TIGU-674256 format. One record per residue: y, z, x of N, C-alpha, C in turn. Coordinates in steps of 0.2 Angstrom, whole numbers, plus 2048, in hexadecimal, padded with zeros to 3 digits. Each point is the difference from the previous one (the first is absolute). Layout:
# TIGU-674256
YZXYZXYZX;...
This chain:
# TIGU-674256
A84BA96D57FF8077FE8058027FA;8068018018048027FB8047FA7FD;8018017F98037FA7FD808801801;8037FA8018088018018038047FA;8058038018048037FB8027FB7FA;8028037FA8017FC7FB8077FE7FF;8058018058067FE8008017F8800;8057FE7FD8017F88008017FE807;7FC7FA8028017FE8068067FD802;8057FE7FB8067FE802805806800;7FE806800805806801800801808;8067FF8028018018087FE807802;8018057FB7FF8078027F8802800;7FC7FB7FD7F98027FE7FC800807;7FD8068017FC8008067FA7FC800;7FE7FE8067FA7FC8017FA805802;7FB8007FC7FA8058027FB7FC804;7FE8038057FC7FC8057F88027FE;7FC7FD8047F98017FE7FD807801;8048058037FE8078008038047FA;8047FC7FC8048047FB806803802;8037FE8058078038038057FB7FE;8068037FD8067FD7FE8047FF806;8037FA8018047FF8078078027FF;8028027FA8078027FF8008057F9;8068037FF8008047FA8088017FE;8018017FA8078027FE801807800;8058038048008078008048037FA;8018068008048037FA8067FD7FF;8047FE8058077FD7FF7FF7F97FE;7FA7FD7FF8007F97FF8007FB806;8008038068007FC8067F97FE802;8007F98027F97FE8027FF802807;7FA8038017FE8028077FA7FD802;8007FD8067FA7FD8037FC804805;7FA8007FF7FC8058047FF7FD807;8008048058007FE8077F97FD801;7FF7FB8047F97FD8027FC805803;8028058047FC8048037FD8057FB;8048027FB7FE8057FB7FA7FC7FC;8017FA7FE7FB7FC7FC7F9800804;8017FF8077FA7FF8047FC806800;8048068017FD8078007FC8017FA;8037FF7FA7FD8017FA7FA7FC7FF;8007F98027FA7FC7FF7FB802804;8018038067FA8028047FD8067FD;8048057FD7FD8057FC7FC7FE7FA;8027FB7FD7FD7FE7FA7F97FD802;8007FC8057FA7FC8027FF7FA7FC;7FA7FD8027FE7FA7FC7F98027FD;8007FE7F97F98027FD7FB7FC803;7FA8038007FA7FC8037FE7FA7FB;7FC7FC8027FE7FA7FC7FB8027FB;7FC8068017FB8027FB8028057FC;8067FF7FD8038057FB7FC8017FA;7FF8067FD7FD8007F98047FC7FB;7FD7FE7FB8047FD7FA8068047FE;8057FD7FF8068047FD7FF8037F9;8018067FF7FF8027F98047FC7FB;7FE7FF7FA8037FD7FB8038057FB;8078018008038047FB8037FC7FA;7FD8017FA8027FC7FB8008047F9;8007FC7FB8018037F97FC7FC7FB;7FE8037FA7FC7FC7FB8047FA7FE;7FD7FA7FF8037FA7FE8027FB806;7FF8038068027FC8067F97FC802;8017FB8047FA7FB8017FC803805;7F97FF7FF7FB8028048007FB806;8008028067FF7FC8067FA7FB800;8017FA8017FB7FB8007FD7FF7F9;8038047FB7FE7FF7F97FA8047FE;7FC8038047FA8047FE7FF805805;7FE8067FE7FE8068057FB8057FD;7FD8038047FB8057FE803807802;8018057FB8038068027FB806800;8018048047FD8078008068057FF;7FF8037FA8068047FE7FF807803;8068047FF8008078037FA8047FE;7FE7FF7F97FB8057FE7F97FD802;7FF7FB8047FA7FD8027FD7FB7FB;8037FE7FB7FE7FB7FB8027F9803;7FD7FB7FE8027F98028027FC7FA;8047FB8028037FB7FB8027FA804;7FF7FA7FC8027FA8028077FE7FD;8047FD8038067FE7FD8027F8802;8037FD7FC8027F98018077FE7FD;8037FC8048077FD7FE805806801;8008057FB8058058017FD8077FF;8038058037FE8077FF8018027F9;7FB8027FD8008017F88048077FF;8038017FA8048057FE7FC807800;7F97FF7FF7FC8067FF7FD802806;8027FD8067FD802806804807802;7FC8058028038078028057FF806;8058047FF8058008067FC804805;8017FF8077FD8048057FF7FC806;7FC8038057FE7FD8067F97FD800;7FF7FA8007FA7FD7FF7FE7FB806;7FA7FE8017FE7FB8057FF7F97FC;8027FB8048007F97FD7FC7FC805;7FB7FC7FD7FC7FC8058027F97FD;8037FC8048027F97FE7FA7FB802;8027FA7FF7FB7FA8007FD800807;8048028057FD8008077FB806802;8008047FB7FB806801803806804;8078008028038058038038057FC;8008068018038057FC807802802;8048017FB8078028018028057FB;8058048028028067FB8047FC7FB;7FF8027F98047FE7FB8038067FD;8078008008048067FD8037FD7FA;7FE8037FA8027FD7FA8048067FC;8067FE7FF8048057FD8057FE7FA;8038047FD8057FE7FA8067FC802;8028018078067FD8028068047FE;7FF8067FC8068047FE7FE807800;8058048037FF8078018018047F9;7FD8067FF8008047FA808802800;8028007F98078027FF8008067FB;8048058008008057FB8037FD7FA;7FE8047FA8017FD7FA8078027FD;8038058048078027FE804801806;8078017FE8058018067FF808801;8008028067FF807802806802805;8018068008038038067FC805804;8018018067FC804804804802806;7FD8058048028028077FE7FC806;8058008057FE7FE806800806804;7FA8028037FF8078037FD800807;8038038047FD8018077FB8077FF;7FA7FF8007FB8067FE801805805;8017FF8068008058058078047FF;8057FD7FD8078048008008057FA;7FC7FF7FB8018047FA7FC806800;8028058047FD8078018018047F9;7FB8058008008057FA7FE806804;8018067FC7FE8068037F9801802;7FC7FC7FE7F98008027FE7FB806;8057FC8027FF7FB8057FE803807;7FD7FD8047FF8028078057FC804;8068017FF8057FD8058027F97FE;7FC7FD7FC8027F97FE7FD7FE7F9;8027FC7FC7FE7FE7FA7F87FD801;7FC8027FB7F97FD8007FE7FD7F9;7FA7FF7FF7FE7FD7FA8008047FA;8008078018018047FA8078007FE;8057FF8058078007FE8017F97FC;7FD7FB8038007F97FC7FD8017F9;7FB8037FF7FD8017FA8058047FB;8038058038058047FC8067FB7FE;8027FC8048067FC7FF7FE7FB7FA;7FA7FD8017FD7FB7FB7FF8037F9;7FD8068007FF8037F98078027FD;8048038038078027FE8037FA7FD;8017FB8058047FA7FE7FD7FC7FA;7F97FF8007FE7FC7FB8008047F9;7FE8068008008047FA8068027FD;8058028048068037FE8067FB800;8007FB8058057FB8017FF7F97FE;7FA7FF7FE7FE7F97FE7FF7FB806;7FF8028068007FC8067F97FC7FF;8007F98027FA7FC8007FD7FF807;8038028057FD7FE807804805805;7FC8008068038038067FE7FB806;8057FE8037FF7FC806801805806;7FA8008048008058058007FC807;8028048057FF7FD8077F97FF802;7FF7FB8057F97FF8027FD807802;7F98017FD7FD8068027F97FF804;8017FA8047FA7FE8037FF804807;7FA7FF8027FD8048068047FF806;8018068048027FF8077FB804804;8018008077FB8038048008087FF;7FA8038007FF8077FE802804806;8047FE8058028038068088027FF;8028048058078018018037FD806;8067FE8008058007FA7FE7FC7FB;8018027F97FF7FC7FA8057FB800;7FE7FA7FE8047FA7FF8058027F9;8068008018058027FB8017FA7FB;8007FA8038027FA7FB7FA7FE7FC;8028007F97FA7FD7FC7FF7F9800;8047FC8048007F98007FD7FE807;7FC8058037FD7FF8077F98037FF;7FC7FE7FB7FA8037FF7FA7FE805;7FB8048027FB7FE8047FB7FC7FC;8008017F97FC7FB7FC8048007F9;7FF7FA7FD8037FF7F97FA8007FB;7FA8028037FA8007FB7FE8077FE;8038058047FE8077FF8068057FF;7FF8067FE8068047FE801805805;8068048008028058057FE8077FD;7FB8038037FE8077FD806805801;8057FE8048068058018038027F9;7FF7FB7FB8038017F97FB8047FC;7FA8028027FC8057FC8038067FE;7FF8027FA8028077FE7FA804802;7FF8048057FA8038037FE8057FB;8048047FC7FE8057FC7FD7FD7FA;8007FA7FE7FD7FC7FB7F97FE801;7FE8008077FA7FD8027FA8057FD;7FB7FD7FD7FB8047FE7FD804805;7FF8077FE7FD804805806804805;8067FE7FF8058028058028087FE;7FF8017FA8028077FE7FB805803;7FA7FE8027FC805802800801808;8057FC803800801807807803802;7FF8068038068058028057FC804;7FD7FC8058057FC8048057FC7FD;7FE7FD7FA8057FC7FC8068047FE;7FF8067FE8068047FE804801806;7FD8028058048018068047FA802;7FD7FA8008047FA8028057FE7FB;7FF8027F98057FF7FB806804801;7FF8068028068048018047FD806;7FD7FE8058037FD8068047F97FE;7FC7FD7FC8037F97FE8068017FB;8008057FC8058017FB806802804;7FF8048068068028048047FA803;7FC7FA8018037FA8028057FD7FB;8008027FA8057FD7FB807802802;8018058048078028028037FC805;7FB7FC8048037FB8058047FB7FD;8067FE8038047FB7FE7FD7F9800;7FB7FF8047FC7F98017F9802800;7FC7FA7FE7F98018007FD801807;7FB8048017FC8018067F97FE7FE;7FF7F98007F97FD7FF7FB803804;8018018077FB8028047FE8077FE;8048057FF7FE8067FE7FC8007F9;8037FC7FB7FD7FF7FA7F87FE801;7FF7FB8047FA7FD8017FB805803;8038048057FC8058047FD8057FB;8058027FB7FE8057FB7FB7FD7FB;8017FA7FE7FC7FD7FB7F97FF803;8007FD8057F97FE8047FC806801;8038058027FC8068027FD8037F9;8048007FB7FE8037FA7FA7FC7FD;8017F98007FB7FC7FD7FA800804;8008018077FA8018047FC8067FD;8048057FF7FC8067FD7FD7FF7F9;8047FC7FC7FD7FF7F97F97FC801;8017FA8047FA7FC8027FA804802;8018058047FB8038037FC8047FB;8038027FA7FC8037FB7FE7FB7FB;8047FB7FE7FE7FB7FB7FA7FB803;8007FF8067FA7FC8027F98037FF;8008067FF7FA8047FF7FE7FF7F9;8047FE7FC7FF7FF7F98027F97FE;7FB7FB8008017F97FF8047FF7F9;8047FB8018047FE7FA7FE7F97FD;7FD8007FB7FD7F97FD8067FB7FF;8068027FE8057FB7FF8027FD807;8018048058027FE8077FA7FB803;7FA8027FF7FB7FC8027FF7FA7FD;8018007F98007F97FD8067FC802;8068038018067FC8037FE7FD806;7FD8048057FE7FE8067FC7F9800;7FB8007FC7FB7FB7FF8047F97FE;8058017FC8037FA7FE8077FE803;8018038068067FF8038007FB806;7FA7FE8017FF7FA805801803807;7FF7FB8057FF802807807801803;8067FE7FD806801803802807800;7FE8047FB8028078007FD804806;7F97FE8017FD8048068037FD807;8027FA8008047FE806807803801;8038017FA8078038017FF808802;7FB8037FD7FF8078027FE801807;7FC7FB8037FE8008078067FF804;8047FB7FE807800804804806800;8008047FA8038068007FE805806;7F98008007FD8058058017FD807;8007FA8018017FD807808802802;8048007FB807802801801807803;7FC8047FC8008078037FD801807;7FB7FC8027FD8008068047FD806;8037FA7FE8037FC8058077FE7FF;8038037FB8077FE7FF8017FB7FA;8067FF7FD8017FC7FB8007F8801;8027FE8068007F98027FA7FD802;7FC7FC7FD7FA7FE8018007FB807;8057FD8018017FC8067FF804807;8018077FF7FF8048067FA804801;7FB7FE7FB7FA8048007FB7FC805;7FB8048027FB7FD8047FE7F97FE;7FF7FB8047FF7F97FE7FB7FF7FB;7FA8038017FA7FF7FB8028027F9;8058047FF8028037F98057FC7FD;8037FB8038057FC7FD7FE7FB7FB;7FA7FF8007FD7FB7FB7FC8047FB;8027FF7F97FD8057FB7F87FF800;7FE7F98017F97FF7FF7FB801806;8038038057FD8018067FA805800;7FB8008047FB805800803807802;8058008048038068028038047FA;8037FC7FC8038037FA7FB8027FB;7FA7FD8007FB8027FC7FD806802;7FF8018077FD8068038058067FF;8067FE8008058067FF8008027F9;7FF7FC7FB8008027F97FA8047FF;7FA7FE8037FA8047FF801807802;8048018068008068038068057FC;8047FD7FC8058037FD8007FF7F8;7FA8007FD7FF7FF7F98038057FC;8008068018038057FC8087FF7FF;8037FF8068078008008027F97FD;7FC7FB8018027FA7FC7FF8017F9;7FB8037FD8008017F98058057FE;8038048048068047FE8067FC7FF;8017FB8048057FB7FE7FF7FC7FA;7FA7FE7FF7FF7FD7FA8018047FA;7FF8068008018057FB8088017FF;8048008058078007FF8027FA7FC;7FD7FA8028037FA7FC7FE8017F8;7FA8037FF7FE8017F98058057FD;8018058038058057FD8077FD7FF;8027FC8058077FD7FF8007FB7FA;7FB7FC8008007FB7FB8008047F9;7FC8057FF7FF8047FA8078037FE;8038038058078037FE8057FB7FE;8007FA8048047FB7FE7FF7FD7F9;7FA7FF7FE7FF7FD7F98028067FB;7FE8068028028057FB8088007FF;8047FF8068078007FF8027FB7FC;7FD7FA8008027FA7FC7FE8007F9;7FC8057FD7FE8007FA8058017FB;8017FB7FB8058007FB8067FC802;8007FE8068067FC8027FE7FB805;8047FA8017FF7FB804802802807;7FC8018058028028078007F9804;8067FE8028017FA804800802807;7FA7FD8048008028078037FA804;8028028068047FB8047FB7FE806;8007F98007FC7FD8068047FE805;8008048068047FE8067FE7F8802;8057FE8047FF7F98027FA7FF806;7FF8068037FB7FF8067FD807802;7FD8008067FD807802801801807;7FF8068028018038077FB7FC804;8027FD8067FC7FC8047FB804803;8018078007FB8048037FB8047FB;8017FE7FA7FD8037FA7F97FD7FE;7FD8027FB7FA7FE7FE7FF7F97FE;8057FE7FB7FF7F97FE8017FB806;8048018058017FC8067FA800804;7FC8068007FA8018047FA7FC7FD;8008017F97FB7FC7FC8017F9800;8067FD8008017F97FF8047FD806;7FF8038068037FE8058007F9802;7FA7FC7FE7FF7F98028047FC7FB;8038037FB8047FC7FB807801801;8028048048078018018037FD807;8077FE8008037FD805801805806;7FE7FF806800805805807800803;8038068028078008038057FD7FC;8008007F98057FE7FC8018057FA;8068007FE8018047FA8057FD7FB;8008037FA8047FD7FB8078037FF;8057FD7FE8068037FF8057FC7FB;8068008028057FC7FD8057FD804;8037FA7FF8057FE8048078037FE;8058008048068037FF8037FE7F9;8038057FD8047FF7FA8068057FF;8038007FB8078038007FF808800;7FA8037FF7FF8078007FC802807;7FD7FB8037FD8018068017FB805;8068008038037FB8047FB7FE806;7FC8058027FC7FE8067F97FE7FE;7FE8007F97FA7FE7FE7FB806800;7FA7FF7FE7FC8068007F97FE802;7FD8058047F97FF8027FC8067FD;7FB7FF7FC7FD8067FC7FA802804;7FE7FD8057FA8028047FA7FF7FD;7FF7FC7FB7FA7FF7FC7FD7F9802;7FA8008027FD7FA8027FE7FB7FA;8017FA8007FF7FB7FA7F97FD800;7FD7FF7FB7FA7FC7FF8027F9803;7FB7FD8038007F98027FE7FC7FA;8047FC7FD7FF7FD7FA7F97FC7FF;7FE7FC8057FA7FD8007FA804800;8018068047FA8058017FF8047F9;8068017FC7FF8037FA7FD7FC7FB;8017F98007FD7FB7FC7F8800801;7FF8008077F98008027FC8067FE;8038067FF7FD8067FE8008007F8;8017FA7FD8008007F98048047FC;8068028048058057FD7FE8077FF;7FA8028027FD8067FF805806802;8038008068048058018068017FC;8037FB7FD8068007FC7FD8027F9;7FA7FE7FE7FE8027F97FF808800;7FC8028067FF808800807804800;8057FD8048068048008038007FA;8017FA7FC8038007F97FC8057FC;7FA7FF8007FC8047FB800808801;8008028078018078018078027FE;8057FC8008078027FE8018017F9;7FA7FE7FC8008017F97FB8057FE;7FE8058047FB8057FF8028047FA;8068027FF8028047FA8027FC7FA;7FF7F98008027FC7FA807800800;8037FF7FA8078008008047FA802;8018008078037FA803801800807;8027FB8038017FF8078077FD801;8038038058067FD8037FF7FD807;8017F98017FE7FD806806800804;8008048058068008058017FA803;8067FD8018027FA8037FB7FA7FD;8017FF7FA7FB7FB7FD8017F9803;8067FF8038007F98047FB7FF805;7FD8068027FB7FF8067FA7FD7FD;7FF7FF7FA7FA7FC7FD8027F8801;8067FF8018027F98018017FE808;8048058038017FF807802806803;7FE8018068028078048047FE806;8048048028047FF8067FC804806;7FD7FC8047FC802806805801806;7FF8068038048018067FB801806;8007FC8057FC801806801807803;7FB803803800806803805800806;8058058008058018058067FC7FF;8007FC7FB8067FC7FE8048037FB;8077FE8008048027FB7FE7FD7F9;8028047FA7FE7FD7FA8047FA7FE;8057FF8048047F97FF7FC7FA803;7FB8028047FC7FA8047F98007FC;8007FF7FA7FA7FF7FC8007FA7FC;7FB7FF7FC8007FA7FC7FC8027F9;8017FC7FB7FC8007FA7F97FD800;7FB8037FE7F97FD8007FE8007F9;7FE7FB7FD7FE7FF7F97F98027FF;7FF8037FA7FA8027FD7FE7FC7FA;7F98007FE7FE7FD7FA8028037F9;8078007FF8028047FB7FD7FF7F9;7FF7FA7FE7FD7FF7F97F9804800;7FC7FF8057FA8047FF801808800;8048028048028078018028037F9;8057FC7FD8038027FA7FB8007FA;7FB7FB8007FB8007FB7FB806801;7FF8028067FB8068018048067FE;8068018018048067FD7FF8007F9;8017FA7FD8008007F87F98027FE;7FB7FD8037F98027FE7FF807801;8028038057FF8088018048047FB;8067FD7FE8048037FB7FC8007FA;7FE7FA7FE7FC8007FA7FA8047FF;7FC8018067FB8048008018087FF;8068028038028078008048017FA;8037FB7FD8058017FA806803803;8027FE8068058038048067FB800;8068017FF8067FC8018017FF807;8047FB8028027FE8078077FF800;8038038058077FF8028007FD807;8047FB8018017FD807807802802;8008048068078028038037FA803;8047FC7FC8037FA803808801801;8018058048078018028017FD807;8077FF8028017FD8068007F87FF;7FF7FD8068007F88007FA7FE7FC;8007FC7FA7FB7FE7FD8007F87FF;7FB7FD8038017F98007FE7FD7F9;8037FA7FF7FF7FC7FA7F88007FE;7FE8017FA7FA8007FD7FC806800;8028058047FC8078008018037F9;8068017FD8008037FA7FD7FC7FA;8017F98017FD7FC7FB7F8801800;7FD8008057F98018017FE8077FD;8048058027FE8077FD8018007F8;8057FD7FE8018007F87FA7FC7FD;7FE7FB8037FA7FC7FD7FA8047FF;7FF8058057FA8047FF8018077FD;8068017FD8018077FD802805805;8017FF806802805805808801800;8018067FF8078027FF804800806;8077FE7FF805800805802807801;8048018058038078018077FF801;8048037FC8077FF800804807801;8058008048048068028078007FE;8028057FD8088007FE804800807;7FD8028058048008078017F9802;7FB7FC7FE8007F98038027FA7FB;8008027FA8027FB7FB8078007FE;8037FA8018077FF7FE8017FE7F9;7FB7FD7FD8007FF7F98008067FB;8037FF7FA7FF8057FB7F98027FF;7FE8077FF7FA8027FF7FC7FC7FA;8047FF7FB7FE7FC7FA7FD7FA801;8027FD8067FD7F98017FA800805;7FE8068027FA8008047FA7FD7FC;7FB7FE8047FA7FE7FD7FC8057FC;7FD7FE7FB7FB8047FC7FA802804;7FD7FB8037FA801804802803807;8028078008028038067FF8077FF;800804806801807800807801803;8048037FC807802802801807803;804800805801807803807800803;8038068018068008038007FF808;7FB8048038008008077F8800802;7FF8008077F9801802800806806;7FA8018028008058068047FE806;8017FA8018037FD8068087FF7FF;8028027FA8087FF7FF8038077FE;8068008008048067FE7FE8037F9;7FF8067FF8008037F98077FF7FD;8008027FA8078007FC804805804;7FE8068018048058038027FE807;7FC7FD8048027FE8078057FB800;7FF7FB7FB8057FA7FF8078037FE;7FF8047FB8078027FC804804804;7FD8058048048058048017FD807;7FD7FB8028017FD8077FC803805;7FB8057FE7FC8048057FB7FB803;7FE7FB7FD7FB7FC8038037FC806;8067FD7FF8047FD805801805806;8028067FE8018058057FA801805;7FB8017FC7F98018047FF7FA805;8017FA7FD7FE7FA804805800807;8068027FF8058008057FE805805;7FE8067FE7FE8068047F97FE804;7FC7FC7FD7FA7FD8048027FB805;8067FE8008027FA8057FE7FA7FD;7FF7FF7FA7FE7F97FD8077FC7FE;7FF7FA7FE8057FC7FF8007FE7F8;8028057FC7FE7FF7F98057FA7FD;7FD7FD7FA8047FB7FD8058037FB;8068028038058047FC8037FC7FA;8017FA8028037FB7FB7FB7FF7FA;7FA7FF8017FB7FF7FB7FF8067FC;8008068037FF8067FD8068027FB;8067FF8038068007FC8007FC7FA;7FE7FA8017FF7FB7FA7FC8037FB;7FA8028027FB8037FB8038067FC;8048048048038067FC8057FE7FB;8047FB8028057FD7FC7FD7FD7FA;7FB7FD8007FC7FD7FB7FE8057FB;7FD8058037FD8067FC8068037FC;8068018038058037FD8037FC7FA;8017FA8028027FB7FA7FC7FF7FB;7F98008017FB7FF7FB7FF8067FB;8008068037FF8067FD8078037FE;8057FD8018078037FE801807804;7FE801806801806804807800803;8038068008068018047FE801807;8047FF8057FE8018077FE807802;8028057FC7FF8078027FA8037FB;7FD7FB7FC7FB8027FC7FA804804;7FD8057FC7FB8048037F97FC802;7FC8028047FA7FD8017FC7FF7FA;8008057FC7FC8007FA8027FB7FB;8077FF8008037FA7FC7FE7F9803;8008008067FE7FA8047F87FE7FE;7FC8058017F97FF7FE7FF7FE7F9;8038037FB7FF7FF7F98037F97FF;8067FE8038037F98007FB7FB802;7FD8018067FC7FB8037FA7FE7FB;7FD8067FD7FA7FF7FC8027FD7F9;8068027FE8037FD7FA8007F8801;8027FE8068007F88017F97FE800;7FC8038037F97FE8017FD7FF7F9;8028057FB7FD7FF7F98027FA7FD;8057FD8028027F97FD7FC7FA802;7FB8018047FC7FB8027FB7FE7FB;7FE7FA7FF7FA7FF7FC7F9800803;8008028077FA8008047FB8057FD;7FA7FE8017FA8037FD7FF807802;8028028067FF806803807803803;8028067FE8068038027FE806805;8028008067FE805805805805802;7FF8067FF8058058027FD804806;8048008057FE8038078018077FF;7FB8048017FF807800806803804;8017FD8068058028058078017FC;8027FB7FC8067FF7FD8018067FB;7FB8017FB8018057FB800807803;7FD801806800806804806801804;8047FB8008078018047FF7FF807;7FB7FD8037FF7FF8078057FC803;8038028058057FC8047FC7FC805;7FB8028037FD7FD8067FA7FB7FD;8007FA8027FB7FC7FE7F9801804;7FB7FE7FD7F98028048007FC806;8037FA8017FF7FD8078067FC801;8028008068067FC8037FC7FB805;7FF7FA7FE7FC7FC8058047FF807;7FC8018058037FF807802807803;8008057FC8028078027FA805801;7FA7FD8017FA805800801805806;8037FF805800805805806805800;8057FE7FB8068047FF8008047FA;7FB7FF7FB8018047FA7F88017FE;7FF8057FB7FA8017FE7FE7FC7FA;7FF7F98027FE7FB7FA7FA8027FD;7FF7FF7FA7FA8027FC7FE807800;8058048027FE8078008068057FD;8047FD7FB8058037FD7FE8027F9;7FF8077FF7FE8027F98067FF7FB;7FE8007FA8058007FA804807801;8078007FE8048068017FE8057FB;7FC7FF7FB7FE8047FB7F88007FF;7FD8057FE7F98007FF7FE7FD7F9;7FA7FF7FE7FE7FD7FA8028057FA;8008068018028057FA8077FF7FF;8048008058087FF7FF8017F97FE;7FC7FB8028027F97FD7FE8007F9;7FB8037FD7FF8007F98058037FC;8048048038068037FC8077FD802;8007FB8038067FD8038037FC7FA;8068027FE8047FC7FA8007F8802;8027FF8068007F98027FA7FC7FF;7FA8038007FA7FC7FF8007FE7F9;8018057FB8007FE7F98067FB7FE;8058008048067FB7FE7FE7F9802;7FD8008067FE7F98027FA7FD7FC;7FB8057FF7FA7FE7FC8027FD7F9;8058047FD8027FD7F98037F9800;8037FE8068037FA8007FA7FA801;7FB8028047FB7FB8017FB8007FB;7FF8067FD7FB8007FB8027FC7F9;8078017FF8037FC7FA7FF7F9801;8007FD8068007F98027F97FD800;7FB8057FF7F97FD8017FC8027FA;7FA7FD7FF7FC8017FA7FD807800;7FF8037FB7FD8078007F97FF801;7FD8068037F97FF8027FC8017FA;7FA7FD8007FB8017FA7FE8077FF;7FF8027FA7FE8077FF7F9801803;7FE8058027F98018037FB7FF7FA;7FA7FE8027FB7FF7FB7FD8077FE;7FE8007F97FE8067FE7FA802803;7FF8078017FA8038047FA7FF7FC;
């Protein structure tokens, strides 16, 4: 089934990968060799199962110049044309997803790509932004796609920013309570209409209920934390009223989009309505409705056609507003490592996922108990037998706005830490994936969308991962908080940043408030490691111990500007002076994770002197943007 890992066989620490793709041991973050308990291995083997004898032919993922299997093949290309190839795949063969019929007459999928992702032509700086957190005077209690558009326009036109890296904006269940974590989506293929700017929806100005909802929504801006449930109640109610009027006046653009969107859109919208009727977790629905292709689901859809079309319309609106926000700037979307087990993707692809297992991470210096993210993994051989289609759709959907893609936990394309249901994260094991194929598919989709790709390679990274990424033009992700080397020595092929959403902001680190919050939450913070990071910042930036937060922020980004990395990323939280980070892993029940707004609104941010000071540093270190083309 799975090929053994590529570590040298004479390396005593090298794991042995069994026929199910499971490693029998691993090196932990401290370099200690850990052996997986036999009962854990057996549990995971049972969940993976044994492939049937009549499996479909494995897809061939290859590149021009590579040999043709058996020396000759007949191809049916994506556009329907046909072609014969011999010996080697020719250079003029179009990249894409084709059918290949070999000498035995059996068809298999041919995935032909460039083997390298798209790269930007210049060094750029840009923001890392939590969209929900950047409120403005017109927001309905949380940041939306109009706020993102405003940030992007201002940053690109006045500050010379080249990109905005945003939190995942994928769909969650249209019910309450609303899922707050962007990394726990119901689907990675569809968008979250909670981010819609309702007043920008065509026809909204003519609906009195929209203005009433807007007033109530703007009043939520006074709340210290986001109230997603109330925001969704207001937006959904207003959008239903707009739809009631718009549906009487057919929209050609929407109808054309519907015709080209494929069956998955209708299936997703059907799932949304099923959630409204029976709750967000499909496993608790009436048994006949738990299978998407069942006659019961077909009958349900026929009886709820208008509501299903309404949810299709919400997707159309959200996609349009997201693309409008990205106009003139590279919008880098974030692709989570997995999906909610009760959500749409898990419902649609349930036969491909491992039952009663989730992915996470073994213990490390920052999470001594390990992590269980509650996300079900794809069974590797089942993903292969599906010709990688779920993975292709997921990657493609994450590039809807062009610009770029950040792959969360990119090591998951190589191996994932599987945790059996009910077990501690310490009692898991690594399961291998066909990384060469998955990386080449990412590169192909990147080439098609002309979108750059960043692989989040933080934490324990096994040998060969970064080399495989570099070979394909996938950028590494380097953090000032994690790197002990001088910034000038960081790799060029990387996105460089000071911190992330899961780590202390500069203000939180510098003042000690982040450590204080962890203690108040009853957690066991890594005080020694945090102190070391603060000391490195002080030494590198020449900061006195009593320096102000503003000086610490400017100093941190002055150091970042010394890196030769292709992308320099400024956290919006840092220039806004935020002390609270967006998320403290493991503290979900004790703090409002993913619900902390910036301490200033967008208008205040645009006039904040610290913003200009930091931007001057990173802008001077990157290439100037190209002048706009003449009208």
